[in-house]
N, C-alpha and C positions, 0 to 999 in steps of 0.2 A: 548665693542669691537664688531664690526660688523663682522660676518662671511659671506663670499661671496662664493657661490658655483660655479658660472660660471666665467671663466676667462674674462679679459678685452682684447679686441683687439684694436689696434690703427693703423689706416690706412689713407693714403693720399686720400682725396676725394674732388671733385669739382662740384658735381652734384647740381641741384636745391634742391633736397631733403636734401643733406648734409648741404647746406646753411640754409635752413629752420630749420633743427634740431639744428644747432648751435645757430641760433637766438632764438629759443624756450628756449634752455638751458640758454643763456645769460639773457633773460627776466626774467625767473624764479629765477635765482640766484640773480639778481639785486633786484627784488621785495622782496624776502625773506630777503636779507641783509638789505634792507631799511625798512622792516616791512610794506610793501605795498601789501597786499594780493590782492587788487583790480587791480594790474598790472601784475599778473602772466602770462597773455596771451598777453601782449602788445609786439608783436615781430617786428612790423614795423620799429621802429628806429634801433633796433639791426640788422635786416636784411639789411637795407640800409647801415649801417656801415660796415658790413661783406662784402657785395657786392662791396662796394667802395674800401676796402682794397685789395680785390682779383683782382682788376684791376691793382695794382702796379706790376712792373716787378718781376717775380719769386716768387710772394706771394704764400703761400700754406696753406691749411686747413687740419688739421688732426683731425679725430673724434675718440673718445674712445667709443666703443660699447660693450655691454654685451648682448648676445643672440639677436643680431641685433637691439638692442635698443640703441640709442645715449644717452650717460650719461655724456659726457664731450667733450671738444674740445680745440684746440689751433690754432691760426692763426699767421703765421710767415711771416715776410717781411725782406729780406736781405737789409742791408744798409752798403755798403763797406765791411769791415772785421767783421761787427757786424750783428748778426741775432737777429732781434727785435721781441719780442712777443707782438703783438698788441691786442690780445684777448686771454684770457684763462679762462674757466669757467667749473664748474661741476654742474650738476643738483642737487639741494638741497636734493633730495631724496637719493643721493649717497654721500653726504658729510661724511667724516670720513672713507671712504673705500679706501683711498690712490690713487684715480683716478688722482688727480692733480700731485702727485708724479710720477706716471707712465707717464703722459703726459710730465712732465718736463724731465724725463729720456729720453724719445724719442726725445725731442728737443736737449738735449745734444749730443745724438748719431748722430743726423743729422748734428749738428754744427761741430762736430769732423770730420765726413765723408767729409763734404764740406769745411773743413779747415777754419772755422770762428775763430777769436781770442776771441770774447766775445759774450755773449747773454745779451740783456738788455730788460727792460720793464718799463712801468710806472704803478704805483699802487696808488689807492686813499689813501691819507695819513692817514685817520682814519679807514682803513680796516685792523684792527689788525690780523684778521684771515688769510688774504691773505699774509700779510707781514711775519707772523710767518711761513707760509708754504714755501714761497720763501727763507727765511733765513735758514730753515731746509734743503733746497735743495742746499745750498751753495751760494745763492745770497746775496750781500751786498747792503745796502742803500748807495746812493751817496749823495752829497750835492745839486744835481740838483732838482729843484722844478718847477712846472708850474701850472697855473690855468686852469682847464678844466671845463668850464661851471659853474663857481662858486665853484668848489671843488678843493682843493689843491691835487696835485699828486706829488709823489716822484719817482725818477728814481732808479731802482735797476739793479745791474750788476753781471754777473757771468763770470769769466775769465777762459777760457779753456787752454790757454798757453800764 
């Protein structure tokens, strides 16, 4: 069990720095999950994706920081009565510290405040670690699947009311 001394703060951010921090986290998490140490610093595609999503109406980026160091993030896009998580990642150096749980709790609070009925997301079908985390937060797998660049993704959903 990891003992963490400093608290995690989660805040809405839109700065260029926040976008770069999120891209760095996404690149590192993806590289570690895929066993590709040679790609730990490949932030270009992630940064392009994050910036693209942030152009959507009412999209928001929330960063989790500890001692002003970005350690996780979530990018949200409203779609009707659903709040969609388009990206969620935690820096691999902070896996197992419940950062994802804290990010998901902040999403649930925001969704309730803004009166969304559901929260959903797409997860890579063979990412057992992510699926387990989402299930422990109350998300359920749906029957919806899609191909994302040659990888199968499953939709998960959390019903607020």
